[in-house]
Residue frames as a rotation matrix with the C-alpha (Angstrom) as fourth column:
MET 1
0.567 0.824 0.000 0.00
0.824 -0.567 0.000 0.00
0.000 0.000 -1.000 0.00
ALA 2
0.267 -0.519 -0.812 2.88
0.333 -0.741 0.583 2.40
-0.904 -0.427 -0.025 0.74
GLY 3
-0.716 -0.639 0.282 3.93
0.451 -0.115 0.885 2.43
-0.533 0.761 0.370 -2.90
VAL 4
-0.506 0.600 0.620 0.49
0.695 -0.142 0.705 3.50
0.511 0.787 -0.345 -4.11
VAL 5
-0.182 0.444 -0.877 -0.46
0.845 -0.385 -0.371 5.94
-0.502 -0.809 -0.305 -1.37
HIS 6
-0.771 -0.189 -0.608 0.03
-0.027 -0.944 0.328 8.91
-0.636 0.269 0.723 -3.65
MET 7
-0.875 0.483 -0.042 -2.69
0.000 0.086 0.996 7.57
0.485 0.871 -0.076 -5.94
MET 8
-0.217 0.821 -0.528 -5.20
0.897 0.381 0.224 7.22
0.385 -0.425 -0.819 -3.12
ILE 9
-0.416 0.188 0.890 -7.23
-0.246 -0.965 0.089 10.10
0.875 -0.182 0.448 -1.79
TYR 10
-0.574 0.169 -0.801 -7.76
0.759 0.477 -0.443 9.95
0.308 -0.862 -0.402 1.93
THR 11
0.046 0.709 0.704 -10.72
0.118 -0.704 0.701 11.78
0.992 0.051 -0.116 3.39
LYS 12
0.860 0.226 -0.457 -9.87
0.444 0.107 0.890 11.14
0.250 -0.968 -0.008 7.02
LYS 13
0.741 -0.575 0.347 -7.25
-0.625 -0.780 0.043 12.91
0.246 -0.248 -0.937 9.15
PHE 14
-0.073 -0.785 0.616 -5.45
-0.895 0.324 0.307 9.75
-0.440 -0.529 -0.726 10.27
LEU 15
0.357 0.027 -0.934 -4.31
-0.472 0.868 -0.155 6.39
0.806 0.496 0.323 9.08
TYR 16
0.430 -0.211 0.878 -3.48
-0.830 0.289 0.477 3.58
-0.354 -0.934 -0.051 11.49
SER 17
-0.017 -0.494 -0.870 -1.03
-0.598 0.702 -0.387 0.68
0.801 0.513 -0.307 11.24
ALA 18
0.914 0.371 0.161 -1.64
-0.361 0.567 0.740 -2.38
0.183 -0.735 0.652 13.38
THR 19
0.582 -0.745 -0.327 1.93
0.619 0.666 -0.415 -3.62
0.527 0.039 0.849 12.86
THR 20
-0.517 -0.788 0.334 3.46
0.365 -0.556 -0.747 -0.43
0.774 -0.264 0.575 14.26
ASN 21
0.072 0.678 -0.732 0.48
0.996 -0.014 0.086 0.36
0.048 -0.735 -0.676 16.52
SER 22
-0.660 -0.420 -0.623 0.86
0.434 -0.890 0.141 3.96
-0.614 -0.178 0.769 15.34
PHE 23
0.571 0.820 -0.045 -1.20
0.538 -0.415 -0.734 6.75
-0.620 0.394 -0.678 13.81
TYR 24
-0.619 -0.714 0.327 -0.14
0.707 -0.324 0.629 8.59
-0.343 0.620 0.705 10.68
PRO 25
0.027 0.631 -0.775 -1.64
0.018 -0.776 -0.631 12.02
-0.999 0.003 -0.032 9.93
THR 26
0.404 0.187 0.896 -2.80
0.840 0.311 -0.444 12.13
-0.362 0.932 -0.031 6.33
ALA 27
0.982 -0.065 -0.178 -1.53
-0.109 -0.962 -0.251 15.71
-0.155 0.265 -0.952 6.13
MET 28
0.210 -0.977 0.026 1.99
-0.751 -0.144 0.645 14.25
-0.626 -0.155 -0.764 6.28
LEU 29
0.795 0.183 0.578 1.57
0.110 0.894 -0.435 11.54
-0.596 0.409 0.691 3.64
SER 30
0.864 -0.504 -0.016 4.10
-0.124 -0.182 -0.975 13.07
0.489 0.844 -0.220 1.28
ALA 31
0.158 -0.831 0.533 6.72
-0.973 -0.224 -0.060 13.11
0.169 -0.509 -0.844 4.05
TYR 32
0.281 0.003 0.960 6.04
-0.451 0.883 0.129 9.44
-0.847 -0.469 0.250 4.83
GLU 33
0.958 0.096 0.272 6.25
0.190 0.500 -0.845 8.59
-0.217 0.861 0.460 1.12
ASN 34
0.652 -0.757 0.048 9.52
-0.509 -0.483 -0.712 10.51
0.562 0.440 -0.700 0.69
ALA 35
-0.140 -0.700 0.700 11.00
-0.987 0.159 -0.038 8.70
-0.085 -0.696 -0.713 3.68
ASN 36
-0.178 0.193 -0.965 9.50
-0.421 0.872 0.252 5.39
0.890 0.451 -0.074 2.53
SER 37
-0.957 -0.263 0.119 8.23
-0.189 0.261 -0.947 5.00
0.218 -0.929 -0.299 6.09
LEU 38
-0.119 0.974 0.194 4.52
-0.991 -0.104 -0.083 4.40
-0.061 -0.202 0.977 5.68
PRO 39
-0.662 -0.139 0.736 3.71
-0.281 0.957 -0.072 0.78
-0.695 -0.254 -0.673 6.63
ASP 40
-0.931 0.252 -0.265 1.94
-0.178 0.319 0.931 -1.39
0.319 0.914 -0.252 4.09
ASP 41
-0.557 0.731 -0.395 -0.97
0.759 0.641 0.115 -2.15
0.337 -0.235 -0.912 6.41
VAL 42
-0.946 0.217 -0.241 -2.30
-0.056 -0.841 -0.538 1.38
-0.319 -0.496 0.808 7.05
VAL 43
-0.327 0.916 0.232 -6.06
0.903 0.231 0.363 1.77
0.279 0.328 -0.902 7.13
GLU 44
-0.554 0.272 0.787 -8.19
-0.158 -0.962 0.221 4.89
0.817 -0.002 0.576 7.22
ILE 45
-0.514 0.448 -0.731 -9.83
0.851 0.373 -0.369 5.48
0.107 -0.812 -0.574 10.57
ASP 46
0.449 0.764 0.464 -12.63
0.588 -0.643 0.491 7.81
0.673 0.052 -0.738 11.55
ASP 47
-0.245 -0.531 0.811 -11.66
-0.216 -0.786 -0.579 10.94
0.945 -0.318 0.078 13.42
SER 48
0.512 0.505 0.695 -13.69
-0.791 -0.038 0.611 9.80
0.335 -0.862 0.380 16.45
GLU 49
0.936 -0.236 -0.263 -11.82
0.276 0.952 0.129 6.47
0.220 -0.193 0.956 16.45
ALA 50
0.020 -0.971 0.239 -8.48
0.459 -0.203 -0.865 8.30
0.888 0.127 0.442 16.27
GLU 51
-0.059 0.015 0.998 -9.51
-0.628 -0.778 -0.025 10.57
0.776 -0.628 0.056 19.13
GLU 52
0.870 0.450 0.203 -10.58
-0.444 0.535 0.719 7.61
0.215 -0.715 0.665 21.30
PHE 53
0.826 -0.541 -0.156 -7.31
0.554 0.831 0.049 5.75
0.103 -0.127 0.987 20.84
MET 54
-0.117 -0.885 0.450 -5.02
0.509 -0.443 -0.738 8.77
0.853 0.143 0.503 21.08
SER 55
0.245 0.255 0.935 -6.57
-0.606 -0.712 0.354 10.04
0.756 -0.654 -0.020 24.32
GLU 56
-0.205 -0.348 0.915 -6.39
-0.975 0.155 -0.160 8.63
-0.086 -0.924 -0.371 27.82
THR 57
-0.537 -0.089 -0.839 -5.89
-0.322 0.941 0.106 4.88
0.780 0.327 -0.533 28.03
PRO 58
0.596 0.782 0.184 -8.46
-0.522 0.202 0.829 2.98
0.611 -0.590 0.529 30.12
VAL 59
0.079 -0.530 0.844 -7.16
-0.957 0.198 0.214 1.37
-0.281 -0.825 -0.491 33.31
ASP 60
-0.076 -0.249 0.965 -5.57
-0.230 0.947 0.227 -2.06
-0.970 -0.204 -0.129 32.75
LYS 61
0.794 0.344 0.502 -5.65
0.402 0.323 -0.857 -1.66
-0.457 0.882 0.118 28.97
VAL 62
-0.389 -0.839 -0.381 -3.14
0.007 -0.417 0.909 -0.97
-0.921 0.351 0.168 26.22
ARG 63
0.480 0.485 -0.731 -3.73
-0.715 -0.266 -0.647 0.04
-0.508 0.833 0.219 22.63
CYS 64
-0.487 -0.590 0.644 -3.13
-0.016 0.743 0.669 -2.77
-0.873 0.316 -0.371 20.18
GLY 65
-0.718 0.212 -0.663 -3.94
-0.693 -0.140 0.707 -3.64
0.057 0.967 0.247 16.61
GLY 66
-0.008 0.823 0.568 -7.36
-0.603 0.449 -0.659 -5.24
-0.797 -0.348 0.493 16.36
GLU 67
-0.186 -0.007 0.983 -8.37
0.428 0.900 0.087 -8.09
-0.885 0.436 -0.164 14.08
ASN 68
0.689 0.557 0.464 -9.73
0.660 -0.219 -0.719 -5.66
-0.299 0.801 -0.519 11.49
GLY 69
-0.125 -0.841 0.526 -6.47
0.905 -0.313 -0.287 -3.67
0.406 0.441 0.801 11.38
HIS 70
0.341 0.313 0.886 -8.03
-0.068 -0.932 0.355 -0.87
0.938 -0.181 -0.296 13.41
PRO 71
-0.692 -0.599 0.403 -6.89
-0.422 -0.118 -0.899 0.11
0.586 -0.792 -0.171 16.90
SER 72
0.392 0.768 -0.506 -8.35
0.086 0.518 0.851 -1.81
0.916 -0.377 0.137 19.81
TRP 73
0.128 -0.327 0.936 -8.06
-0.960 -0.280 0.033 -1.92
0.251 -0.903 -0.350 23.61
CYS 74
0.246 -0.157 -0.957 -6.34
0.035 0.988 -0.153 -5.06
0.969 0.004 0.248 24.88
ASN 75
0.993 0.057 -0.106 -5.69
0.101 0.094 0.990 -6.21
0.066 -0.994 0.087 28.42
VAL 76
0.344 -0.921 0.182 -2.31
-0.925 -0.366 -0.104 -5.27
0.162 -0.132 -0.978 29.85
PRO 77
0.402 -0.229 -0.887 -0.20
-0.075 0.957 -0.281 -8.43
0.913 0.179 0.367 29.61
PRO 78
0.993 -0.063 -0.101 0.93
0.111 0.166 0.980 -9.90
-0.045 -0.984 0.171 32.93
LEU 79
0.442 -0.896 0.036 4.47
-0.895 -0.437 0.095 -9.13
-0.069 -0.074 -0.995 34.04
THR 80
0.443 -0.415 -0.794 7.05
-0.130 0.847 -0.515 -11.76
0.887 0.332 0.321 33.22
VAL 81
0.803 -0.240 -0.546 8.92
0.593 0.417 0.688 -13.44
0.062 -0.876 0.478 36.06
GLU 82
-0.233 -0.959 0.160 12.02
0.939 -0.264 -0.221 -11.48
0.254 0.099 0.962 35.03
GLN 83
-0.237 0.230 0.944 10.10
0.053 -0.967 0.249 -8.19
0.970 0.109 0.218 35.28
GLN 84
0.816 0.578 0.002 8.72
-0.014 0.016 1.000 -9.17
0.578 -0.816 0.021 38.68
ILE 85
0.448 -0.745 -0.494 12.23
0.894 0.371 0.252 -10.01
-0.005 -0.554 0.832 39.92
LEU 86
-0.461 -0.622 0.633 13.54
0.650 -0.722 -0.237 -6.68
0.604 0.303 0.737 38.67
ILE 87
0.223 0.637 0.738 10.76
-0.204 -0.710 0.674 -4.86
0.953 -0.301 -0.029 40.52
ALA 88
0.914 0.106 -0.391 11.50
0.320 0.405 0.857 -6.84
0.249 -0.908 0.336 43.69
GLU 89
0.016 -0.986 -0.165 15.19
0.992 0.037 -0.124 -5.95
0.129 -0.161 0.978 43.43
LYS 90
-0.415 -0.087 0.906 14.28
0.220 -0.976 0.007 -2.26
0.883 0.202 0.424 43.08
ILE 91
0.683 0.686 0.250 12.04
-0.157 -0.196 0.968 -2.52
0.713 -0.701 -0.026 46.13
ARG 92
0.639 -0.518 -0.568 14.88
0.766 0.498 0.407 -4.14
0.072 -0.695 0.715 48.07
GLN 93
-0.390 -0.861 0.327 17.27
0.817 -0.487 -0.309 -1.36
0.425 0.146 0.893 47.07
ALA 94
-0.058 0.456 0.888 14.75
-0.115 -0.887 0.447 1.31
0.992 -0.076 0.104 48.08
LEU 95
0.904 0.385 -0.186 14.30
0.099 0.236 0.967 -0.35
0.416 -0.892 0.175 51.50
LEU 96
0.302 -0.882 -0.362 18.07
0.953 0.284 0.103 -0.58
0.012 -0.376 0.926 51.97
ASP 97
-0.436 -0.427 0.792 18.55
0.500 -0.847 -0.182 3.06
0.749 0.317 0.583 50.92
GLU 98
0.427 0.685 0.590 15.89
-0.219 -0.554 0.803 4.16
0.877 -0.472 -0.086 53.40
ALA 99
0.896 -0.115 -0.428 17.50
0.429 0.469 0.772 2.14
0.112 -0.876 0.469 56.20
ALA 100
-0.082 -0.995 0.061 20.96
0.964 -0.095 -0.249 3.53
0.254 0.038 0.967 55.37
THR 101
-0.254 0.063 0.965 19.62
0.107 -0.990 0.093 7.09
0.961 0.127 0.245 55.53
LEU 102
0.716 0.645 0.267 17.87
-0.215 -0.160 0.963 6.47
0.665 -0.747 0.024 58.85
THR 103
0.873 -0.372 -0.314 20.90
0.480 0.543 0.689 4.83
-0.086 -0.752 0.653 60.47
CYS 104
0.362 -0.792 0.491 23.64
0.477 -0.296 -0.828 7.08
0.801 0.534 0.271 59.09
ASP 105
0.230 -0.253 0.940 23.86
-0.612 -0.788 -0.062 9.39
0.756 -0.561 -0.337 62.11
TRP 106
0.862 0.128 0.490 23.68
-0.484 0.494 0.722 6.50
-0.150 -0.860 0.488 64.59
ARG 107
0.786 -0.616 0.052 26.51
0.600 0.741 -0.302 4.67
0.148 0.269 0.952 62.82
THR 108
0.145 -0.727 0.672 28.64
0.113 -0.662 -0.741 7.82
0.983 0.183 -0.014 62.92
GLU 109
0.416 0.082 0.906 27.88
-0.811 -0.417 0.411 8.29
0.411 -0.905 -0.107 66.62
LEU 110
0.990 -0.055 0.131 28.77
-0.008 0.899 0.438 4.63
-0.142 -0.434 0.889 67.24
MET 111
0.472 -0.867 0.159 32.15
0.668 0.234 -0.707 5.05
0.576 0.440 0.689 65.53
LEU 112
-0.086 -0.486 0.870 32.83
-0.186 -0.850 -0.493 8.21
0.979 -0.205 -0.017 67.54
GLY 113
-0.612 -0.104 -0.784 31.69
0.633 0.531 -0.564 6.57
0.475 -0.841 -0.259 70.76
THR 114
-0.961 0.252 0.111 29.03
-0.275 -0.848 -0.453 9.22
-0.020 -0.466 0.885 71.34
ILE 115
-0.352 0.880 -0.320 25.89
-0.219 0.255 0.942 7.12
0.910 0.401 0.103 70.79
ASP 116
-0.423 0.292 0.858 23.48
-0.902 -0.044 -0.429 6.79
-0.087 -0.955 0.282 73.72
ASP 117
-0.844 0.039 0.535 21.91
-0.089 0.974 -0.210 3.46
-0.529 -0.225 -0.818 74.71
SER 118
0.168 0.986 0.005 18.51
-0.057 0.015 -0.998 4.29
-0.984 0.167 0.059 73.20
ASP 119
0.508 -0.019 -0.861 19.97
-0.820 -0.316 -0.477 5.06
-0.263 0.949 -0.176 69.77
LYS 120
-0.635 -0.771 -0.045 22.32
-0.763 0.618 0.189 2.07
-0.118 0.154 -0.981 70.02
SER 121
-0.490 0.562 0.666 19.26
0.076 0.789 -0.609 -0.16
-0.868 -0.248 -0.430 70.55
LYS 122
0.581 0.717 -0.386 17.49
-0.282 -0.268 -0.921 1.42
-0.764 0.644 0.046 67.57
LEU 123
0.049 -0.667 -0.743 20.61
-0.995 -0.101 0.024 0.96
-0.091 0.738 -0.669 65.41
ALA 124
-0.811 -0.361 0.461 20.81
-0.384 0.922 0.048 -2.72
-0.442 -0.138 -0.886 66.36
LYS 125
0.021 0.905 0.424 17.16
0.160 0.416 -0.895 -3.23
-0.987 0.087 -0.136 65.36
TRP 126
0.681 0.229 -0.696 17.70
-0.555 -0.459 -0.694 -1.49
-0.478 0.859 -0.186 62.04
MET 127
-0.356 -0.867 -0.348 20.87
-0.926 0.277 0.257 -3.48
-0.127 0.414 -0.902 61.32
GLY 128
-0.646 0.230 0.728 18.87
0.010 0.956 -0.292 -6.66
-0.764 -0.181 -0.620 61.92
TYR 129
0.493 0.862 -0.118 16.22
-0.010 -0.130 -0.991 -5.37
-0.870 0.490 -0.055 59.52
ILE 130
0.291 -0.478 -0.829 18.89
-0.923 -0.368 -0.112 -4.63
-0.252 0.797 -0.548 56.89
LYS 131
-0.760 -0.581 0.291 20.16
-0.522 0.813 0.260 -8.23
-0.388 0.046 -0.921 57.20
LYS 132
-0.244 0.767 0.593 16.65
0.277 0.641 -0.715 -9.58
-0.929 -0.010 -0.369 56.72
VAL 133
0.647 0.465 -0.604 16.04
-0.380 -0.490 -0.785 -7.36
-0.661 0.737 -0.140 53.67
ARG 134
-0.135 -0.796 -0.590 19.32
-0.978 0.011 0.210 -8.49
-0.161 0.605 -0.780 52.08
ALA 135
-0.796 -0.212 0.567 18.38
-0.266 0.964 -0.012 -12.13
-0.544 -0.161 -0.824 52.74
VAL 136
0.274 0.962 0.016 15.10
-0.344 0.113 -0.932 -11.91
-0.898 0.250 0.361 50.80
ASP 137
-0.653 -0.417 0.632 15.24
0.370 0.552 0.747 -14.18
-0.660 0.722 -0.206 47.75
THR 138
-0.311 0.534 -0.786 13.80
-0.615 -0.744 -0.261 -12.04
-0.724 0.403 0.560 44.95
LYS 139
-0.837 -0.012 -0.547 13.51
-0.474 0.515 0.715 -15.09
0.272 0.857 -0.437 42.70
LYS 140
-0.817 0.567 -0.103 10.54
0.543 0.698 -0.466 -16.22
-0.192 -0.437 -0.879 44.82
VAL 141
-0.715 0.601 -0.357 8.24
-0.605 -0.788 -0.113 -13.64
-0.349 0.135 0.927 43.23
PRO 142
-0.126 0.373 0.919 5.35
-0.167 -0.922 0.351 -13.16
0.978 -0.109 0.178 43.63
ASP 143
0.696 0.461 -0.551 5.53
0.357 0.445 0.822 -14.86
0.623 -0.768 0.145 47.04
ILE 144
-0.456 -0.886 0.081 7.94
0.426 -0.298 -0.854 -12.44
0.781 -0.355 0.513 48.69
LYS 145
0.756 0.563 -0.335 7.30
0.567 -0.308 0.764 -11.37
0.327 -0.767 -0.552 52.28
TRP 146
-0.034 -0.760 0.649 9.29
0.076 -0.650 -0.756 -8.26
0.997 0.023 0.080 53.12
PRO 147
-0.410 -0.152 -0.899 10.38
0.872 0.223 -0.436 -7.89
0.267 -0.963 0.041 56.74
SER 148
0.720 0.694 0.024 8.60
0.628 -0.665 0.404 -5.30
0.296 -0.275 -0.915 58.87
ARG 149
0.006 -0.679 0.734 10.38
0.030 -0.734 -0.679 -2.04
1.000 0.026 0.016 59.56
PRO 150
-0.499 -0.212 -0.840 11.59
0.821 0.195 -0.537 -1.62
0.278 -0.957 0.077 63.14
GLU 151
0.701 0.695 0.157 9.63
0.557 -0.672 0.488 0.77
0.445 -0.255 -0.859 65.31
ASN 152
-0.244 -0.819 0.520 11.58
0.209 -0.568 -0.796 3.82
0.947 -0.086 0.310 66.47
């Protein structure tokens, strides 16, 4: 279709390609032709259809190419195990960063010998928490149980 686009007269403002899941303004057809970048599977879509699929995406949906070559709403695919593990590792790092920030002053006071017993007790609880967070096996997604934060 890309090779014969110049012969066709489009009455709509947009074309849609299911293979690229993209919209192509008909006002730019000559630019697409010159760049040889218009997919072969473009179809004319109504302006209302273009507006629906270029506006806010419904919750738990993604735009995809429908069976008729027009845009459609599809369910968001479930996360892969690898994606879930990556998320769990980011959560772990965020928990460790938070704990490091909270314990920084206490660790400095401990090294200087100026920490009081109350803060020393809090530091010990947080260090135990840090150990537990590090020990979490992120490959056990989605069945990960994160340790509870110590109370201050």
